[in-house]
TIKEFI-71043 format. One record per atom (N, C-alpha, C): residue in three letters; residue number from 1; x, y, z. Coordinates in pm, whole numbers. Atoms other than C-alpha are relative to their C-alpha. Example, Ala and Ser with C-alpha at 12.3 -4.5 7.8 and 13.67 -1.06 7.14 Angstrom:
REM residues 2
<'Ala'; 1; <89; -119; 0>>,
<'Ala'; 1; <1230; -450; 780>>,
<'Ala'; 1; <90; 120; 0>>,
<'Ser'; 2; <-82; -119; -6>>,
<'Ser'; 2; <1367; -106; 714>>,
<'Ser'; 2; <-77; 109; 73>>,
***
This chain:
REM residues 108
<'Met'; 1; <-130; 63; 23>>,
<'Met'; 1; <-1382; -1232; 1342>>,
<'Met'; 1; <-16; -100; -115>>,
<'Pro'; 2; <8; 92; 113>>,
<'Pro'; 2; <-1317; -1423; 1018>>,
<'Pro'; 2; <20; -145; 44>>,
<'Lys'; 3; <-21; 142; -25>>,
<'Lys'; 3; <-1298; -1798; 995>>,
<'Lys'; 3; <142; -26; 48>>,
<'Leu'; 4; <-130; 45; -52>>,
<'Leu'; 4; <-1011; -1972; 1174>>,
<'Leu'; 4; <65; 102; 92>>,
<'Gly'; 5; <-53; -97; -95>>,
<'Gly'; 5; <-967; -1670; 1402>>,
<'Gly'; 5; <108; 90; -55>>,
<'Arg'; 6; <-104; -84; 60>>,
<'Arg'; 6; <-738; -1492; 1157>>,
<'Arg'; 6; <-53; 140; -25>>,
<'Lys'; 7; <37; -138; 28>>,
<'Lys'; 7; <-739; -1119; 1108>>,
<'Lys'; 7; <-38; 13; -147>>,
<'Asp'; 8; <44; -25; 136>>,
<'Asp'; 8; <-918; -999; 798>>,
<'Asp'; 8; <114; 61; -80>>,
<'Leu'; 9; <-108; -46; 86>>,
<'Leu'; 9; <-671; -945; 513>>,
<'Leu'; 9; <-14; 147; -36>>,
<'Phe'; 10; <23; -137; 46>>,
<'Phe'; 10; <-832; -612; 425>>,
<'Phe'; 10; <-20; 99; 114>>,
<'Ser'; 11; <14; -93; -112>>,
<'Ser'; 11; <-850; -463; 774>>,
<'Ser'; 11; <122; 91; 8>>,
<'Pro'; 12; <-113; -94; -8>>,
<'Pro'; 12; <-631; -158; 849>>,
<'Pro'; 12; <116; -60; 78>>,
<'Thr'; 13; <-119; 53; -66>>,
<'Thr'; 13; <-274; -236; 953>>,
<'Thr'; 13; <79; 108; 70>>,
<'Val'; 14; <-72; -112; -60>>,
<'Val'; 14; <-170; 108; 1077>>,
<'Val'; 14; <-77; 48; 122>>,
<'Asn'; 15; <61; -57; -119>>,
<'Asn'; 15; <-237; 263; 1415>>,
<'Asn'; 15; <-105; 102; -43>>,
<'Pro'; 16; <106; -90; 44>>,
<'Pro'; 16; <-573; 443; 1375>>,
<'Pro'; 16; <29; 148; 28>>,
<'Gly'; 17; <-32; -139; -32>>,
<'Gly'; 17; <-430; 760; 1535>>,
<'Gly'; 17; <104; 61; -93>>,
<'Arg'; 18; <-108; -48; 87>>,
<'Arg'; 18; <-154; 788; 1276>>,
<'Arg'; 18; <-53; 25; -141>>,
<'Ala'; 19; <42; -30; 136>>,
<'Ala'; 19; <-213; 957; 942>>,
<'Ala'; 19; <83; -83; -97>>,
<'Pro'; 20; <-76; 79; 97>>,
<'Pro'; 20; <-119; 726; 653>>,
<'Pro'; 20; <79; 89; -95>>,
<'Leu'; 21; <-79; -73; 98>>,
<'Leu'; 21; <145; 832; 406>>,
<'Leu'; 21; <-77; 16; -129>>,
<'Glu'; 22; <63; -24; 129>>,
<'Glu'; 22; <54; 960; 65>>,
<'Glu'; 22; <-10; -130; -79>>,
<'Gln'; 23; <22; 122; 79>>,
<'Gln'; 23; <-95; 680; -143>>,
<'Gln'; 23; <27; 31; -147>>,
<'Thr'; 24; <-34; -26; 140>>,
<'Thr'; 24; <86; 709; -475>>,
<'Thr'; 24; <17; -132; -72>>,
<'Leu'; 25; <-19; 119; 82>>,
<'Leu'; 25; <92; 460; -755>>,
<'Leu'; 25; <147; -23; -23>>,
<'Asp'; 26; <-136; 35; 38>>,
<'Asp'; 26; <410; 278; -837>>,
<'Asp'; 26; <24; 62; -137>>,
<'Pro'; 27; <-19; -68; 130>>,
<'Pro'; 27; <548; 502; -1117>>,
<'Pro'; 27; <39; -95; -113>>,
<'Val'; 28; <-40; 94; 104>>,
<'Val'; 28; <700; 208; -1303>>,
<'Val'; 28; <-122; -80; -47>>,
<'Ala'; 29; <119; 78; 36>>,
<'Ala'; 29; <380; 3; -1293>>,
<'Ala'; 29; <-100; 85; -77>>,
<'Ala'; 30; <94; -89; 68>>,
<'Ala'; 30; <180; 307; -1407>>,
<'Ala'; 30; <50; 37; -140>>,
<'Ser'; 31; <-60; -33; 130>>,
<'Ser'; 31; <419; 359; -1701>>,
<'Ser'; 31; <-37; -106; -103>>,
<'Arg'; 32; <27; 96; 107>>,
<'Arg'; 32; <346; 199; -2034>>,
<'Arg'; 32; <132; -58; -56>>,
<'Asp'; 33; <-130; 44; 49>>,
<'Asp'; 33; <720; 154; -2097>>,
<'Asp'; 33; <60; -102; 98>>,
<'Val'; 34; <-48; 104; -90>>,
<'Val'; 34; <768; -171; -1902>>,
<'Val'; 34; <8; -133; -74>>,
<'Glu'; 35; <-9; 136; 54>>,
<'Glu'; 35; <863; -530; -1976>>,
<'Glu'; 35; <-28; -98; 112>>,
<'Lys'; 36; <33; 103; -99>>,
<'Lys'; 36; <727; -832; -1796>>,
<'Lys'; 36; <115; -100; 5>>,
<'Val'; 37; <-109; 93; -21>>,
<'Val'; 37; <995; -1057; -1648>>,
<'Val'; 37; <-45; -104; 103>>,
<'Met'; 38; <34; 107; -94>>,
<'Met'; 38; <946; -1393; -1479>>,
<'Met'; 38; <125; -38; 78>>,
<'Val'; 39; <-113; 32; -86>>,
<'Val'; 39; <1170; -1475; -1184>>,
<'Val'; 39; <-38; -120; 86>>,
<'Met'; 40; <23; 116; -84>>,
<'Met'; 40; <1198; -1808; -1004>>,
<'Met'; 40; <75; 22; 132>>,
<'Leu'; 41; <-58; -18; -132>>,
<'Leu'; 41; <1259; -1773; -628>>,
<'Leu'; 41; <-29; -121; 86>>,
<'Asn'; 42; <28; 111; -92>>,
<'Asn'; 42; <1289; -2030; -353>>,
<'Asn'; 42; <-93; 52; 111>>,
<'Pro'; 43; <95; -42; -103>>,
<'Pro'; 43; <1040; -2025; -63>>,
<'Pro'; 43; <59; 97; 103>>,
<'Arg'; 44; <-64; -91; -96>>,
<'Arg'; 44; <1290; -1855; 172>>,
<'Arg'; 44; <5; 142; -55>>,
<'Gln'; 45; <-8; -131; 62>>,
<'Gln'; 45; <1335; -1567; -73>>,
<'Gln'; 45; <-138; 66; -8>>,
<'Val'; 46; <136; -53; 8>>,
<'Val'; 46; <960; -1525; -127>>,
<'Val'; 46; <-47; 44; 138>>,
<'Asn'; 47; <39; -35; -136>>,
<'Asn'; 47; <899; -1528; 247>>,
<'Asn'; 47; <70; 128; 46>>,
<'Ala'; 48; <-75; -120; -39>>,
<'Ala'; 48; <1172; -1267; 302>>,
<'Ala'; 48; <-58; 124; -68>>,
<'Leu'; 49; <62; -114; 71>>,
<'Leu'; 49; <1019; -1039; 34>>,
<'Leu'; 49; <-132; 37; 65>>,
<'Asp'; 50; <130; -24; -63>>,
<'Asp'; 50; <675; -1080; 192>>,
<'Asp'; 50; <15; 66; 137>>,
<'Gln'; 51; <-22; -58; -132>>,
<'Gln'; 51; <812; -999; 537>>,
<'Gln'; 51; <38; 148; -10>>,
<'Val'; 52; <-38; -140; 19>>,
<'Val'; 52; <973; -677; 412>>,
<'Val'; 52; <-121; 83; -43>>,
<'Cys'; 53; <121; -71; 46>>,
<'Cys'; 53; <652; -578; 230>>,
<'Cys'; 53; <-98; 21; 115>>,
<'Leu'; 54; <88; -14; -116>>,
<'Leu'; 54; <450; -644; 547>>,
<'Leu'; 54; <53; 104; 98>>,
<'Glu'; 55; <-60; -99; -90>>,
<'Glu'; 55; <693; -440; 757>>,
<'Glu'; 55; <-24; 141; -53>>,
<'Ile'; 56; <24; -131; 61>>,
<'Ile'; 56; <662; -150; 512>>,
<'Ile'; 56; <-146; 40; 20>>,
<'Arg'; 57; <143; -31; -15>>,
<'Arg'; 57; <282; -174; 527>>,
<'Arg'; 57; <-35; 32; 146>>,
<'His'; 58; <30; -23; -142>>,
<'His'; 58; <273; -195; 908>>,
<'His'; 58; <56; 134; 49>>,
<'Thr'; 59; <-63; -122; -49>>,
<'Thr'; 59; <507; 101; 957>>,
<'Thr'; 59; <-43; 125; -75>>,
<'Thr'; 60; <35; -119; 78>>,
<'Thr'; 60; <391; 331; 676>>,
<'Thr'; 60; <-146; 6; -40>>,
<'Gly'; 61; <137; 4; 48>>,
<'Gly'; 61; <41; 218; 586>>,
<'Gly'; 61; <-11; -15; -151>>,
<'Met'; 62; <0; 14; 145>>,
<'Met'; 62; <144; 191; 221>>,
<'Met'; 62; <5; -146; -40>>,
<'Lys'; 63; <-8; 134; 55>>,
<'Lys'; 63; <77; -124; 27>>,
<'Lys'; 63; <122; -3; -92>>,
<'Phe'; 64; <-124; 9; 77>>,
<'Phe'; 64; <415; -225; -114>>,
<'Phe'; 64; <10; -143; -52>>,
<'Lys'; 65; <1; 133; 60>>,
<'Lys'; 65; <413; -517; -356>>,
<'Lys'; 65; <141; -55; -19>>,
<'Arg'; 66; <-130; 65; 26>>,
<'Arg'; 66; <691; -769; -417>>,
<'Arg'; 66; <69; 63; -121>>,
<'Ser'; 67; <-60; -55; 123>>,
<'Ser'; 67; <744; -628; -766>>,
<'Ser'; 67; <60; 138; 26>>,
<'Met'; 68; <-53; -133; -33>>,
<'Met'; 68; <791; -277; -624>>,
<'Met'; 68; <130; -13; 78>>,
<'Leu'; 69; <-121; 23; -78>>,
<'Leu'; 69; <1045; -409; -375>>,
<'Leu'; 69; <114; -47; -89>>,
<'Leu'; 70; <-103; 50; 91>>,
<'Leu'; 70; <1235; -598; -646>>,
<'Leu'; 70; <54; 113; -88>>,
<'Arg'; 71; <-47; -113; 81>>,
<'Arg'; 71; <1247; -286; -866>>,
<'Arg'; 71; <87; 95; 81>>,
<'Ala'; 72; <-81; -87; -86>>,
<'Ala'; 72; <1377; -78; -573>>,
<'Ala'; 72; <137; -61; 26>>,
<'Leu'; 73; <-129; 67; -21>>,
<'Leu'; 73; <1647; -337; -502>>,
<'Leu'; 73; <88; 8; -125>>,
<'Ile'; 74; <-76; -7; 126>>,
<'Ile'; 74; <1750; -343; -869>>,
<'Ile'; 74; <52; 142; -21>>,
<'Asp'; 75; <-45; -139; 16>>,
<'Asp'; 75; <1763; 38; -883>>,
<'Asp'; 75; <113; 33; 95>>,
<'Gly'; 76; <-108; -21; -97>>,
<'Gly'; 76; <1975; 42; -567>>,
<'Gly'; 76; <130; -63; -45>>,
<'Phe'; 77; <-118; 69; 52>>,
<'Phe'; 77; <2213; -209; -720>>,
<'Phe'; 77; <59; 75; -119>>,
<'Leu'; 78; <-47; -68; 120>>,
<'Leu'; 78; <2233; -23; -1052>>,
<'Leu'; 78; <63; 135; 29>>,
<'Ala'; 79; <-58; -129; -38>>,
<'Ala'; 79; <2320; 301; -872>>,
<'Ala'; 79; <149; -13; 31>>,
<'Ser'; 80; <-140; 21; -35>>,
<'Ser'; 80; <2652; 148; -767>>,
<'Ser'; 80; <41; -145; -26>>,
<'Pro'; 81; <-31; 140; 31>>,
<'Pro'; 81; <2727; -177; -952>>,
<'Pro'; 81; <147; -34; 29>>,
<'Pro'; 82; <-137; 41; -27>>,
<'Pro'; 82; <3036; -374; -852>>,
<'Pro'; 82; <74; -38; -129>>,
<'Ala'; 83; <-82; 48; 111>>,
<'Ala'; 83; <3323; -471; -1080>>,
<'Ala'; 83; <9; -153; 13>>,
<'Phe'; 84; <2; 146; -4>>,
<'Phe'; 84; <3301; -839; -1172>>,
<'Phe'; 84; <126; -63; -59>>,
<'Ser'; 85; <-118; 51; 70>>,
<'Ser'; 85; <3646; -874; -1333>>,
<'Ser'; 85; <72; -110; 78>>,
<'Glu'; 86; <-71; 100; -80>>,
<'Glu'; 86; <3784; -1079; -1041>>,
<'Glu'; 86; <-87; -120; 36>>,
<'Ala'; 87; <91; 110; -36>>,
<'Ala'; 87; <3479; -1306; -1004>>,
<'Ala'; 87; <31; -124; -81>>,
<'Arg'; 88; <-29; 126; 67>>,
<'Arg'; 88; <3539; -1671; -1084>>,
<'Arg'; 88; <-109; -105; 21>>,
<'Ser'; 89; <106; 96; -28>>,
<'Ser'; 89; <3221; -1837; -956>>,
<'Ser'; 89; <-130; 75; 33>>,
<'Tyr'; 90; <128; -57; -40>>,
<'Tyr'; 90; <2854; -1781; -878>>,
<'Tyr'; 90; <14; 63; 139>>,
<'Gln'; 91; <-17; -50; -136>>,
<'Gln'; 91; <2953; -1735; -511>>,
<'Gln'; 91; <75; 133; 1>>,
<'Asp'; 92; <-74; -126; 10>>,
<'Asp'; 92; <3206; -1463; -606>>,
<'Asp'; 92; <-92; 114; -46>>,
<'Ile'; 93; <91; -102; 54>>,
<'Ile'; 93; <2941; -1277; -806>>,
<'Ile'; 93; <-103; 38; 106>>,
<'Ala'; 94; <100; -27; -104>>,
<'Ala'; 94; <2678; -1310; -530>>,
<'Ala'; 94; <61; 83; 113>>,
<'Arg'; 95; <-68; -74; -107>>,
<'Arg'; 95; <2930; -1186; -270>>,
<'Arg'; 95; <22; 145; -42>>,
<'Lys'; 96; <-24; -136; 48>>,
<'Lys'; 96; <3021; -883; -483>>,
<'Lys'; 96; <-129; 81; -4>>,
<'Ile'; 97; <129; -69; 3>>,
<'Ile'; 97; <2654; -798; -530>>,
<'Ile'; 97; <-42; 38; 142>>,
<'Met'; 98; <36; -31; -139>>,
<'Met'; 98; <2588; -822; -154>>,
<'Met'; 98; <87; 111; 57>>,
<'Glu'; 99; <-91; -104; -48>>,
<'Glu'; 99; <2895; -611; -81>>,
<'Glu'; 99; <-35; 136; -58>>,
<'Ser'; 100; <33; -128; 62>>,
<'Ser'; 100; <2774; -344; -325>>,
<'Ser'; 100; <-113; 71; 75>>,
<'Phe'; 101; <107; -61; -79>>,
<'Phe'; 101; <2467; -288; -104>>,
<'Phe'; 101; <53; 58; 130>>,
<'His'; 102; <-56; -46; -126>>,
<'His'; 102; <2688; -234; 201>>,
<'His'; 102; <113; 102; -20>>,
<'Arg'; 103; <-114; -86; 28>>,
<'Arg'; 103; <2960; -30; 31>>,
<'Arg'; 103; <-22; 143; 46>>,
<'Glu'; 104; <28; -140; -35>>,
<'Glu'; 104; <2791; 307; 87>>,
<'Glu'; 104; <3; 20; 151>>,
<'Lys'; 105; <1; -11; -145>>,
<'Lys'; 105; <2746; 239; 461>>,
<'Lys'; 105; <141; -6; 56>>,
<'Gln'; 106; <-134; 20; -51>>,
<'Gln'; 106; <3108; 129; 508>>,
<'Gln'; 106; <98; 104; -50>>,
<'Gly'; 107; <-93; -96; 59>>,
<'Gly'; 107; <3267; 394; 288>>,
<'Gly'; 107; <86; -69; -103>>,
<'Pro'; 108; <-82; 57; 108>>,
<'Pro'; 108; <3520; 341; 6>>,
<'Pro'; 108; <108; -92; 47>>,
***
């Protein structure tokens, strides 16, 4: 057992009886056609990203990085962007973006 009684960071996180999913590289990260972008997030947002990444790793066995999650979220948003013509504030824009993620589930 490692120091402080914590589980080793590199120990397996998937049930040993379950076959892990295919380990593929992130196609965007493997591409040479990328641009580096810096994003400032608050601790709540970073924690939420980490929790989702951990859940993905625990359920699938795949290592899923924050950057991969952010790219997937952006691609999901770009697939169905909202109209911002009626937005008058940051809150209006944020609400429209959140609604765009739920639009497909709720229907038109």
